[in-house]
C-alpha positions as CSV (number, residue, x, y, z in Angstrom):
1,M,14.2,-1.2,20.1
2,E,13.6,-4.5,22.5
3,N,13.5,-7.8,20.6
4,V,10.2,-9.7,20.4
5,I,9.8,-13.1,20.0
6,P,7.4,-14.2,17.3
7,D,4.8,-16.3,18.6
8,T,5.3,-19.4,16.0
9,A,2.6,-21.3,17.6
10,V,-0.4,-19.2,16.2
11,E,-1.7,-19.5,12.9
12,P,-1.5,-17.1,9.8
13,V,-4.2,-14.4,9.9
14,N,-6.0,-12.4,7.4
15,L,-7.3,-9.1,7.5
16,E,-10.7,-10.1,9.4
17,F,-8.3,-10.8,12.3
18,L,-6.8,-7.1,12.0
19,E,-10.5,-5.5,11.7
20,G,-11.4,-7.0,15.0
21,D,-9.2,-4.6,16.8
22,L,-9.2,-1.2,15.6
23,K,-5.7,-0.1,17.3
24,L,-4.1,-3.2,15.4
25,A,-5.9,-2.2,12.3
26,T,-4.6,1.3,12.5
27,V,-1.1,0.3,13.6
28,Y,-0.7,-2.2,11.0
29,T,-1.6,0.5,8.1
30,A,0.7,2.7,9.8
31,F,3.8,0.8,8.8
32,L,2.4,-0.6,5.3
33,Q,5.0,2.0,4.3
34,P,8.1,1.0,6.2
35,K,9.2,3.6,9.0
36,S,10.4,3.7,12.8
37,Q,8.2,3.6,15.6
38,Q,8.5,7.5,16.1
39,D,7.5,8.5,12.6
40,A,4.7,5.7,12.9
41,I,3.2,7.8,15.9
42,R,3.8,11.3,13.9
43,L,1.7,9.7,11.0
44,I,-1.0,8.4,13.2
45,Y,-1.2,11.8,15.3
46,K,-0.3,14.1,12.0
47,A,2.8,15.6,13.8
48,G,4.8,15.7,10.7
49,R,8.4,16.0,10.5
50,G,8.9,19.3,12.5
51,K,10.9,22.5,11.1
52,G,14.6,22.3,10.2
53,G,14.2,18.4,10.2
54,K,13.7,18.2,13.7
55,A,11.0,15.8,15.1
56,P,8.3,17.4,16.9
57,I,7.2,16.5,20.5
58,I,4.2,14.2,20.4
59,H,1.9,15.6,23.1
60,H,-0.4,12.2,22.8
61,P,-0.7,9.0,24.6
62,V,1.3,6.7,22.9
63,N,1.4,3.3,24.9
64,W,-1.3,2.1,23.0
65,I,0.5,2.3,19.9
66,I,3.7,0.7,21.3
67,D,1.6,-2.2,22.6
68,A,-0.2,-2.7,19.4
69,R,3.3,-2.6,17.6
70,K,4.6,-5.3,20.1
71,K,1.4,-7.6,19.5
72,L,1.6,-7.5,15.5
73,M,5.2,-8.1,15.6
74,A,4.9,-11.1,17.9
75,R,2.4,-12.6,15.3
76,Q,4.9,-11.4,12.6
77,L,2.6,-9.1,11.0
78,L,5.2,-6.2,11.5
79,V,8.7,-7.3,10.7
80,S,12.1,-5.2,11.4
81,T,14.1,-4.8,8.3
82,D,17.3,-4.3,10.0
83,Q,19.1,-5.0,13.4
84,R,19.1,-1.6,15.0
85,L,18.3,-1.5,18.6
86,R,16.7,2.1,18.2
87,N,14.8,3.5,15.4
88,S,14.8,0.2,13.5
89,I,12.4,0.5,10.2
90,I,9.8,-1.7,10.6
91,K,7.1,-2.7,7.7
92,A,3.8,-4.5,7.7
93,D,3.8,-7.8,6.3
94,I,1.6,-8.2,3.3
95,G,0.5,-11.9,4.1
96,P,-2.9,-11.2,5.6
97,I,-3.7,-9.2,2.3
98,V,-2.7,-12.0,0.3
99,R,-4.7,-14.4,2.5
100,S,-7.7,-12.5,2.2
101,L,-7.3,-12.4,-1.4
102,I,-7.2,-16.1,-1.6
103,G,-10.0,-16.4,0.3
104,T,-12.3,-14.5,-1.8
105,G,-11.1,-16.4,-5.0
106,A,-12.7,-19.0,-7.0
107,E,-13.4,-22.5,-5.7
108,G,-10.5,-23.6,-7.7
109,G,-8.0,-21.4,-6.0
110,F,-5.5,-18.9,-7.8
111,D,-2.2,-20.0,-9.8
112,P,0.8,-20.0,-7.4
113,A,2.3,-18.3,-10.1
114,I,-0.2,-15.6,-9.7
115,I,0.1,-15.7,-6.1
116,D,3.8,-14.8,-6.3
117,G,3.2,-12.1,-8.6
118,V,0.7,-10.5,-6.3
119,R,3.2,-11.0,-3.6
120,L,5.8,-8.9,-5.3
121,V,3.3,-6.1,-6.2
122,L,2.0,-5.5,-3.0
123,D,5.3,-5.7,-1.5
124,S,6.6,-3.2,-3.7
125,A,7.9,0.4,-2.7
126,W,5.0,1.4,-5.3
127,F,2.2,-0.3,-3.6
128,R,3.4,0.7,-0.2
129,S,3.7,4.3,-1.2
130,F,-0.3,4.4,-1.2
131,F,0.0,4.7,2.5
132,S,2.5,7.4,2.8
133,Y,2.1,10.3,5.1
134,E,1.0,12.6,2.1
135,L,-1.7,10.3,1.1
136,I,-2.9,9.5,4.4
137,H,-3.4,13.2,5.4
138,S,-3.6,14.8,1.8
139,P,-5.7,11.9,0.3
140,I,-6.7,11.5,-3.4
141,T,-10.3,12.9,-4.2
142,Y,-12.8,13.0,-6.8
143,R,-13.4,15.9,-8.9
144,N,-16.1,17.0,-6.9
145,D,-13.6,17.1,-3.8
146,T,-15.0,14.0,-2.2
147,V,-12.2,12.0,-0.6
148,Y,-11.5,8.5,-2.4
149,E,-13.2,5.8,-0.5
150,P,-9.9,3.8,0.7
151,Y,-9.0,7.1,2.5
152,R,-12.7,8.5,3.4
153,D,-13.1,8.9,7.3
154,I,-9.8,7.5,8.4
155,I,-8.9,11.0,10.0
156,K,-10.9,11.4,13.2
157,I,-11.2,14.5,15.3
158,N,-10.8,14.0,18.9
159,P,-10.5,16.8,21.7
160,S,-6.8,16.4,21.5
161,G,-6.5,16.5,18.0
162,E,-6.6,14.5,14.7
163,R,-6.0,10.9,14.7
164,L,-5.6,8.1,12.4
165,E,-8.2,5.3,13.0
166,V,-8.5,2.7,10.3
167,T,-12.0,0.7,10.1
168,N,-13.1,-1.7,7.5
169,L,-9.6,-2.2,6.6
170,K,-10.2,-5.2,4.1
171,N,-12.9,-3.2,2.1
172,R,-10.5,-0.2,2.0
173,L,-7.6,-2.1,0.2
174,F,-9.7,-4.1,-1.7
175,Q,-11.2,-1.1,-3.4
176,L,-7.9,0.2,-3.8
177,L,-6.9,-3.1,-5.5
178,F,-9.8,-2.9,-7.5
179,E,-8.9,0.7,-8.8
180,I,-5.1,-0.8,-9.5
181,G,-6.5,-3.6,-11.6
182,Y,-8.9,-1.3,-13.6
183,Y,-6.4,1.3,-14.3
184,S,-3.8,-1.2,-15.1
185,H,-6.1,-2.8,-17.6
186,N,-7.0,0.2,-19.2
187,M,-3.1,1.2,-19.5
188,R,-2.3,-1.8,-21.4
189,W,-5.0,-1.6,-23.7
190,M,-3.8,2.2,-24.5
191,L,-0.4,1.0,-24.7
192,R,-1.0,-1.6,-27.6
193,Y,-3.4,1.0,-29.1
194,V,-0.5,3.8,-29.4
195,E,1.9,1.4,-30.6
196,R,-0.2,0.0,-33.4
197,E,-1.0,3.6,-34.3
198,Q,2.7,4.1,-34.6
199,G,3.3,1.1,-36.6
200,A,5.4,-0.5,-33.9
201,S,6.2,-3.9,-32.9
202,P,3.9,-4.5,-29.7
203,S,6.2,-4.3,-26.5
204,V,3.3,-5.5,-24.3
205,Q,2.3,-8.8,-25.2
206,E,-1.5,-10.3,-25.0
207,D,-0.5,-12.4,-21.9
208,P,0.3,-10.5,-18.6
209,L,4.0,-9.7,-17.9
210,L,3.7,-12.2,-15.0
211,D,6.7,-14.2,-16.1
212,A,8.9,-11.0,-16.4
213,L,7.6,-9.9,-13.1
214,R,8.9,-13.3,-11.3
215,A,12.1,-13.3,-13.0
216,S,12.9,-9.8,-12.1
217,G,12.1,-10.3,-8.4
218,T,10.7,-7.1,-7.6
219,F,7.9,-5.3,-9.1
220,D,9.7,-1.8,-8.8
221,G,12.7,-3.1,-10.5
222,L,10.4,-4.3,-13.4
223,V,8.9,-0.8,-13.5
224,E,12.4,0.6,-13.9
225,T,13.1,-1.7,-16.5
226,C,10.0,-1.3,-18.9
227,R,10.0,2.6,-18.4
228,P,12.3,3.4,-21.4
229,H,9.9,1.3,-23.8
230,I,6.9,3.5,-22.9
231,P,5.9,5.3,-26.4
232,P,6.4,9.1,-26.1
233,R,2.5,9.7,-26.6
234,F,1.5,7.6,-24.3
235,V,1.9,9.6,-21.1
236,P,0.2,12.7,-22.3
237,I,-2.7,10.6,-23.8
238,Y,-3.3,8.8,-20.8
239,Y,-3.3,11.8,-18.6
240,A,-5.8,13.5,-21.0
241,C,-8.0,10.3,-20.5
242,L,-7.8,10.5,-16.6
243,S,-8.8,14.1,-16.8
244,R,-12.4,12.6,-17.8
245,P,-13.1,10.3,-14.9
246,R,-14.1,11.2,-11.2
247,I,-10.5,10.8,-10.1
248,R,-8.6,14.1,-9.9
249,H,-5.3,13.1,-9.1
250,I,-3.3,10.1,-8.7
251,D,0.5,9.4,-9.3
């Protein structure tokens, strides 16, 4: 892959900048989970990975994807994660999401420590997995089979076949983040309840685990560190609660 010289003169942008161009928003979304350019093309055109591990031939125009990728890399909204010249793994920078979140905050702004924590969560493999090939093309549904809002109407049927087209990127991401916050709050409340019921000393304090997250350096690492401390009964109780709301399945 050719080197792209970043345009350091441009101002940092938010999600509104991406929403102004359907192609930029779509390609940015395709790289939220890191992948090569060829895998991004396969995701956009639902080409899969082919049988026997062989990559399928793409019978679609791809120049618009390549051009959008170059523009996003020039703005440092996409970054290469390695030094390979071909099949480099590229990921979307989460800066536009963070800046849009800050822009919607209270007049006093956010605590810098909270912003640090937000960045670690958004840059995690866990969060980026919400934009995997599987979830984009087989999205989460409500119990009535309606597609979950962040994924709704992002696959368009064209004469040449299906294609990913992402509109209203900010609203989609904010809806997803709202749901993550909602379920996280409920999980912490339930975890304290289960521990009190078992007479155990609470492993989850009243204050958020922000300090632990920042000390760990990665959200994925913090999750693995905390996993052994989940009470045995918590997981089946939580899944029982999830069977009642509208959401059908979510990992």
